[in-house]
mmCIF file of the C-alpha atoms, coordinates in Angstrom:
data_MODEL
# 
_entry.id   MODEL 
# 
loop_
_atom_site.group_PDB 
_atom_site.id 
_atom_site.type_symbol 
_atom_site.label_atom_id 
_atom_site.label_alt_id 
_atom_site.label_comp_id 
_atom_site.label_asym_id 
_atom_site.label_entity_id 
_atom_site.label_seq_id 
_atom_site.pdbx_PDB_ins_code 
_atom_site.Cartn_x 
_atom_site.Cartn_y 
_atom_site.Cartn_z 
_atom_site.occupancy 
_atom_site.B_iso_or_equiv 
_atom_site.pdbx_formal_charge 
_atom_site.auth_seq_id 
_atom_site.auth_comp_id 
_atom_site.auth_asym_id 
_atom_site.auth_atom_id 
_atom_site.pdbx_PDB_model_num 
ATOM 1   C CA . MET A 1 1   ? 37.841 -1.111  -25.271 1.00 0.00 ? 1   MET A CA 1 
ATOM 2   C CA . ALA A 1 2   ? 36.126 -4.280  -24.030 1.00 0.00 ? 2   ALA A CA 1 
ATOM 3   C CA . ASN A 1 3   ? 34.404 -4.435  -20.668 1.00 0.00 ? 3   ASN A CA 1 
ATOM 4   C CA . HIS A 1 4   ? 36.314 -6.933  -18.519 1.00 0.00 ? 4   HIS A CA 1 
ATOM 5   C CA . THR A 1 5   ? 33.763 -7.054  -15.714 1.00 0.00 ? 5   THR A CA 1 
ATOM 6   C CA . ALA A 1 6   ? 33.338 -10.669 -14.725 1.00 0.00 ? 6   ALA A CA 1 
ATOM 7   C CA . ASP A 1 7   ? 29.907 -12.218 -14.961 1.00 0.00 ? 7   ASP A CA 1 
ATOM 8   C CA . PRO A 1 8   ? 28.409 -13.030 -11.570 1.00 0.00 ? 8   PRO A CA 1 
ATOM 9   C CA . VAL A 1 9   ? 29.111 -16.522 -10.320 1.00 0.00 ? 9   VAL A CA 1 
ATOM 10  C CA . TRP A 1 10  ? 26.014 -18.686 -9.903  1.00 0.00 ? 10  TRP A CA 1 
ATOM 11  C CA . ARG A 1 11  ? 25.989 -21.273 -7.126  1.00 0.00 ? 11  ARG A CA 1 
ATOM 12  C CA . LEU A 1 12  ? 23.472 -23.560 -5.504  1.00 0.00 ? 12  LEU A CA 1 
ATOM 13  C CA . ARG A 1 13  ? 22.691 -22.288 -2.005  1.00 0.00 ? 13  ARG A CA 1 
ATOM 14  C CA . GLY A 1 14  ? 20.623 -23.647 0.840   1.00 0.00 ? 14  GLY A CA 1 
ATOM 15  C CA . ILE A 1 15  ? 18.262 -21.128 2.401   1.00 0.00 ? 15  ILE A CA 1 
ATOM 16  C CA . ARG A 1 16  ? 16.591 -22.013 5.697   1.00 0.00 ? 16  ARG A CA 1 
ATOM 17  C CA . GLY A 1 17  ? 13.404 -20.780 7.230   1.00 0.00 ? 17  GLY A CA 1 
ATOM 18  C CA . ALA A 1 18  ? 11.108 -21.704 10.097  1.00 0.00 ? 18  ALA A CA 1 
ATOM 19  C CA . THR A 1 19  ? 7.901  -20.508 11.668  1.00 0.00 ? 19  THR A CA 1 
ATOM 20  C CA . THR A 1 20  ? 5.250  -21.744 14.028  1.00 0.00 ? 20  THR A CA 1 
ATOM 21  C CA . VAL A 1 21  ? 1.680  -22.625 13.077  1.00 0.00 ? 21  VAL A CA 1 
ATOM 22  C CA . GLU A 1 22  ? -1.189 -21.613 15.328  1.00 0.00 ? 22  GLU A CA 1 
ATOM 23  C CA . HIS A 1 23  ? -3.438 -24.672 14.814  1.00 0.00 ? 23  HIS A CA 1 
ATOM 24  C CA . ASN A 1 24  ? -3.177 -28.037 13.105  1.00 0.00 ? 24  ASN A CA 1 
ATOM 25  C CA . ALA A 1 25  ? -5.593 -26.942 10.385  1.00 0.00 ? 25  ALA A CA 1 
ATOM 26  C CA . ARG A 1 26  ? -5.137 -26.962 6.605   1.00 0.00 ? 26  ARG A CA 1 
ATOM 27  C CA . GLU A 1 27  ? -5.710 -23.190 6.370   1.00 0.00 ? 27  GLU A CA 1 
ATOM 28  C CA . ASP A 1 28  ? -3.201 -22.401 9.125   1.00 0.00 ? 28  ASP A CA 1 
ATOM 29  C CA . ILE A 1 29  ? -0.479 -24.615 7.641   1.00 0.00 ? 29  ILE A CA 1 
ATOM 30  C CA . ILE A 1 30  ? -0.942 -23.100 4.189   1.00 0.00 ? 30  ILE A CA 1 
ATOM 31  C CA . ALA A 1 31  ? -1.034 -19.529 5.562   1.00 0.00 ? 31  ALA A CA 1 
ATOM 32  C CA . ALA A 1 32  ? 2.129  -20.030 7.633   1.00 0.00 ? 32  ALA A CA 1 
ATOM 33  C CA . THR A 1 33  ? 3.916  -21.617 4.671   1.00 0.00 ? 33  THR A CA 1 
ATOM 34  C CA . GLU A 1 34  ? 2.860  -18.766 2.357   1.00 0.00 ? 34  GLU A CA 1 
ATOM 35  C CA . GLU A 1 35  ? 4.096  -16.182 4.856   1.00 0.00 ? 35  GLU A CA 1 
ATOM 36  C CA . LEU A 1 36  ? 7.437  -17.903 5.414   1.00 0.00 ? 36  LEU A CA 1 
ATOM 37  C CA . LEU A 1 37  ? 8.072  -18.605 1.726   1.00 0.00 ? 37  LEU A CA 1 
ATOM 38  C CA . GLY A 1 38  ? 7.147  -15.024 0.873   1.00 0.00 ? 38  GLY A CA 1 
ATOM 39  C CA . GLU A 1 39  ? 9.694  -13.660 3.338   1.00 0.00 ? 39  GLU A CA 1 
ATOM 40  C CA . MET A 1 40  ? 12.376 -16.066 2.124   1.00 0.00 ? 40  MET A CA 1 
ATOM 41  C CA . ILE A 1 41  ? 11.715 -15.063 -1.505  1.00 0.00 ? 41  ILE A CA 1 
ATOM 42  C CA . VAL A 1 42  ? 11.753 -11.314 -0.844  1.00 0.00 ? 42  VAL A CA 1 
ATOM 43  C CA . ARG A 1 43  ? 14.740 -11.241 1.493   1.00 0.00 ? 43  ARG A CA 1 
ATOM 44  C CA . ASN A 1 44  ? 16.870 -13.346 -0.859  1.00 0.00 ? 44  ASN A CA 1 
ATOM 45  C CA . ASP A 1 45  ? 15.550 -11.988 -4.176  1.00 0.00 ? 45  ASP A CA 1 
ATOM 46  C CA . ILE A 1 46  ? 14.618 -15.501 -5.306  1.00 0.00 ? 46  ILE A CA 1 
ATOM 47  C CA . ASP A 1 47  ? 13.526 -16.091 -8.882  1.00 0.00 ? 47  ASP A CA 1 
ATOM 48  C CA . SER A 1 48  ? 11.077 -19.012 -8.873  1.00 0.00 ? 48  SER A CA 1 
ATOM 49  C CA . GLN A 1 49  ? 12.755 -20.403 -11.996 1.00 0.00 ? 49  GLN A CA 1 
ATOM 50  C CA . GLU A 1 50  ? 15.983 -20.773 -9.987  1.00 0.00 ? 50  GLU A CA 1 
ATOM 51  C CA . VAL A 1 51  ? 14.481 -22.942 -7.220  1.00 0.00 ? 51  VAL A CA 1 
ATOM 52  C CA . ALA A 1 52  ? 15.990 -26.406 -7.618  1.00 0.00 ? 52  ALA A CA 1 
ATOM 53  C CA . SER A 1 53  ? 14.113 -28.036 -4.759  1.00 0.00 ? 53  SER A CA 1 
ATOM 54  C CA . ALA A 1 54  ? 12.445 -27.433 -1.425  1.00 0.00 ? 54  ALA A CA 1 
ATOM 55  C CA . TRP A 1 55  ? 12.241 -29.631 1.636   1.00 0.00 ? 55  TRP A CA 1 
ATOM 56  C CA . PHE A 1 56  ? 9.337  -28.837 3.971   1.00 0.00 ? 56  PHE A CA 1 
ATOM 57  C CA . THR A 1 57  ? 9.126  -30.368 7.422   1.00 0.00 ? 57  THR A CA 1 
ATOM 58  C CA . THR A 1 58  ? 6.701  -30.043 10.291  1.00 0.00 ? 58  THR A CA 1 
ATOM 59  C CA . THR A 1 59  ? 6.742  -31.277 13.815  1.00 0.00 ? 59  THR A CA 1 
ATOM 60  C CA . PRO A 1 60  ? 4.562  -34.411 14.081  1.00 0.00 ? 60  PRO A CA 1 
ATOM 61  C CA . ASP A 1 61  ? 1.705  -32.410 15.648  1.00 0.00 ? 61  ASP A CA 1 
ATOM 62  C CA . LEU A 1 62  ? 1.140  -30.684 12.269  1.00 0.00 ? 62  LEU A CA 1 
ATOM 63  C CA . ASN A 1 63  ? -0.384 -33.119 9.808   1.00 0.00 ? 63  ASN A CA 1 
ATOM 64  C CA . ALA A 1 64  ? -3.550 -31.494 8.438   1.00 0.00 ? 64  ALA A CA 1 
ATOM 65  C CA . GLU A 1 65  ? -1.893 -30.556 5.109   1.00 0.00 ? 65  GLU A CA 1 
ATOM 66  C CA . PHE A 1 66  ? 1.343  -30.833 3.172   1.00 0.00 ? 66  PHE A CA 1 
ATOM 67  C CA . PRO A 1 67  ? 3.170  -27.464 3.336   1.00 0.00 ? 67  PRO A CA 1 
ATOM 68  C CA . ALA A 1 68  ? 4.300  -27.936 -0.275  1.00 0.00 ? 68  ALA A CA 1 
ATOM 69  C CA . VAL A 1 69  ? 0.695  -27.339 -1.322  1.00 0.00 ? 69  VAL A CA 1 
ATOM 70  C CA . ALA A 1 70  ? 1.227  -23.625 -0.605  1.00 0.00 ? 70  ALA A CA 1 
ATOM 71  C CA . ALA A 1 71  ? 4.267  -23.529 -2.898  1.00 0.00 ? 71  ALA A CA 1 
ATOM 72  C CA . ARG A 1 72  ? 2.283  -25.126 -5.700  1.00 0.00 ? 72  ARG A CA 1 
ATOM 73  C CA . LEU A 1 73  ? -0.908 -23.068 -5.216  1.00 0.00 ? 73  LEU A CA 1 
ATOM 74  C CA . THR A 1 74  ? 0.438  -19.659 -4.255  1.00 0.00 ? 74  THR A CA 1 
ATOM 75  C CA . TYR A 1 75  ? 3.846  -19.517 -5.914  1.00 0.00 ? 75  TYR A CA 1 
ATOM 76  C CA . LYS A 1 76  ? 3.106  -21.830 -8.877  1.00 0.00 ? 76  LYS A CA 1 
ATOM 77  C CA . TRP A 1 77  ? 6.165  -23.995 -8.242  1.00 0.00 ? 77  TRP A CA 1 
ATOM 78  C CA . SER A 1 78  ? 5.013  -26.808 -10.487 1.00 0.00 ? 78  SER A CA 1 
ATOM 79  C CA . HIS A 1 79  ? 8.442  -27.841 -11.810 1.00 0.00 ? 79  HIS A CA 1 
ATOM 80  C CA . ALA A 1 80  ? 10.636 -27.583 -8.702  1.00 0.00 ? 80  ALA A CA 1 
ATOM 81  C CA . ALA A 1 81  ? 11.137 -30.767 -6.712  1.00 0.00 ? 81  ALA A CA 1 
ATOM 82  C CA . LEU A 1 82  ? 9.156  -30.401 -3.468  1.00 0.00 ? 82  LEU A CA 1 
ATOM 83  C CA . MET A 1 83  ? 9.200  -32.831 -0.562  1.00 0.00 ? 83  MET A CA 1 
ATOM 84  C CA . CYS A 1 84  ? 7.481  -32.919 2.837   1.00 0.00 ? 84  CYS A CA 1 
ATOM 85  C CA . GLY A 1 85  ? 8.362  -34.797 6.006   1.00 0.00 ? 85  GLY A CA 1 
ATOM 86  C CA . HIS A 1 86  ? 8.271  -34.682 9.789   1.00 0.00 ? 86  HIS A CA 1 
ATOM 87  C CA . GLU A 1 87  ? 11.023 -33.451 12.081  1.00 0.00 ? 87  GLU A CA 1 
ATOM 88  C CA . MET A 1 88  ? 12.514 -35.701 14.730  1.00 0.00 ? 88  MET A CA 1 
ATOM 89  C CA . GLN A 1 89  ? 10.600 -35.829 18.007  1.00 0.00 ? 89  GLN A CA 1 
ATOM 90  C CA . VAL A 1 90  ? 13.306 -34.476 20.275  1.00 0.00 ? 90  VAL A CA 1 
ATOM 91  C CA . PRO A 1 91  ? 12.107 -34.076 23.885  1.00 0.00 ? 91  PRO A CA 1 
ATOM 92  C CA . GLY A 1 92  ? 11.568 -30.410 24.735  1.00 0.00 ? 92  GLY A CA 1 
ATOM 93  C CA . SER A 1 93  ? 11.780 -29.216 21.129  1.00 0.00 ? 93  SER A CA 1 
ATOM 94  C CA . LEU A 1 94  ? 9.589  -26.460 19.723  1.00 0.00 ? 94  LEU A CA 1 
ATOM 95  C CA . PRO A 1 95  ? 6.065  -27.738 18.915  1.00 0.00 ? 95  PRO A CA 1 
ATOM 96  C CA . SER A 1 96  ? 3.898  -26.662 15.964  1.00 0.00 ? 96  SER A CA 1 
ATOM 97  C CA . CYS A 1 97  ? 6.964  -25.780 13.940  1.00 0.00 ? 97  CYS A CA 1 
ATOM 98  C CA . LEU A 1 98  ? 7.197  -25.684 10.154  1.00 0.00 ? 98  LEU A CA 1 
ATOM 99  C CA . ARG A 1 99  ? 10.623 -25.574 8.515   1.00 0.00 ? 99  ARG A CA 1 
ATOM 100 C CA . ILE A 1 100 ? 11.726 -25.031 4.929   1.00 0.00 ? 100 ILE A CA 1 
ATOM 101 C CA . LEU A 1 101 ? 15.043 -25.686 3.242   1.00 0.00 ? 101 LEU A CA 1 
ATOM 102 C CA . LEU A 1 102 ? 15.215 -24.174 -0.239  1.00 0.00 ? 102 LEU A CA 1 
ATOM 103 C CA . HIS A 1 103 ? 17.933 -25.112 -2.727  1.00 0.00 ? 103 HIS A CA 1 
ATOM 104 C CA . VAL A 1 104 ? 18.283 -22.092 -5.004  1.00 0.00 ? 104 VAL A CA 1 
ATOM 105 C CA . ASN A 1 105 ? 20.608 -21.133 -7.844  1.00 0.00 ? 105 ASN A CA 1 
ATOM 106 C CA . THR A 1 106 ? 21.764 -17.629 -6.989  1.00 0.00 ? 106 THR A CA 1 
ATOM 107 C CA . THR A 1 107 ? 24.610 -15.158 -7.269  1.00 0.00 ? 107 THR A CA 1 
ATOM 108 C CA . LEU A 1 108 ? 24.452 -14.514 -3.507  1.00 0.00 ? 108 LEU A CA 1 
ATOM 109 C CA . ARG A 1 109 ? 27.548 -15.421 -1.531  1.00 0.00 ? 109 ARG A CA 1 
ATOM 110 C CA . GLN A 1 110 ? 26.947 -17.741 1.405   1.00 0.00 ? 110 GLN A CA 1 
ATOM 111 C CA . ASP A 1 111 ? 27.367 -14.851 3.850   1.00 0.00 ? 111 ASP A CA 1 
ATOM 112 C CA . GLN A 1 112 ? 24.715 -12.867 1.935   1.00 0.00 ? 112 GLN A CA 1 
ATOM 113 C CA . VAL A 1 113 ? 22.001 -15.519 2.239   1.00 0.00 ? 113 VAL A CA 1 
ATOM 114 C CA . GLU A 1 114 ? 19.321 -14.443 4.688   1.00 0.00 ? 114 GLU A CA 1 
ATOM 115 C CA . HIS A 1 115 ? 17.756 -17.282 6.639   1.00 0.00 ? 115 HIS A CA 1 
ATOM 116 C CA . VAL A 1 116 ? 14.288 -16.419 7.948   1.00 0.00 ? 116 VAL A CA 1 
ATOM 117 C CA . TYR A 1 117 ? 12.826 -17.325 11.340  1.00 0.00 ? 117 TYR A CA 1 
ATOM 118 C CA . LEU A 1 118 ? 9.349  -16.027 12.114  1.00 0.00 ? 118 LEU A CA 1 
ATOM 119 C CA . ARG A 1 119 ? 6.864  -16.122 14.992  1.00 0.00 ? 119 ARG A CA 1 
ATOM 120 C CA . GLY A 1 120 ? 7.782  -18.592 17.734  1.00 0.00 ? 120 GLY A CA 1 
ATOM 121 C CA . ALA A 1 121 ? 10.567 -20.107 15.609  1.00 0.00 ? 121 ALA A CA 1 
ATOM 122 C CA . ARG A 1 122 ? 12.806 -17.115 16.314  1.00 0.00 ? 122 ARG A CA 1 
ATOM 123 C CA . VAL A 1 123 ? 14.030 -19.031 19.373  1.00 0.00 ? 123 VAL A CA 1 
ATOM 124 C CA . LEU A 1 124 ? 15.624 -21.621 17.083  1.00 0.00 ? 124 LEU A CA 1 
ATOM 125 C CA . ARG A 1 125 ? 18.283 -19.206 15.864  1.00 0.00 ? 125 ARG A CA 1 
ATOM 126 C CA . THR A 1 126 ? 18.813 -16.490 18.434  1.00 0.00 ? 126 THR A CA 1 
ATOM 127 C CA . ASP A 1 127 ? 22.129 -15.741 16.705  1.00 0.00 ? 127 ASP A CA 1 
ATOM 128 C CA . LEU A 1 128 ? 20.080 -14.478 13.724  1.00 0.00 ? 128 LEU A CA 1 
ATOM 129 C CA . ALA A 1 129 ? 17.452 -12.606 15.781  1.00 0.00 ? 129 ALA A CA 1 
ATOM 130 C CA . GLU A 1 130 ? 18.411 -9.153  14.475  1.00 0.00 ? 130 GLU A CA 1 
ATOM 131 C CA . ILE A 1 131 ? 18.210 -10.325 10.865  1.00 0.00 ? 131 ILE A CA 1 
ATOM 132 C CA . THR A 1 132 ? 14.941 -12.198 11.116  1.00 0.00 ? 132 THR A CA 1 
ATOM 133 C CA . GLU A 1 133 ? 12.771 -9.813  13.110  1.00 0.00 ? 133 GLU A CA 1 
ATOM 134 C CA . GLY A 1 134 ? 11.890 -7.823  9.987   1.00 0.00 ? 134 GLY A CA 1 
# 
């Protein structure tokens, strides 16, 4: 008798993450990016070969390095499309903030995706505080 179990459905999902960076220094930006990407990868069981693209942004006060450098150096993402930019300068917004939006092919349903907010960036999504405290 044949197994009629359906194959999992693959979809492109957006996975968000944010953290704060202690100082506007190359080492701090890379370390914060490595930490955030690592958490996003682990919590969502991301296979690097399934990363379609990543959009990294920082607040304008962080400009000592491109966050994408950490993805290339640490995670060897040499074929995924990576882009960096600055966030809007909204009065009163969180300073020294680094954000990542990953586009990943995955079998996770949208309600299974775990967005990750670390350090001072936890205030950005208080509705996800229980999930992101880790």
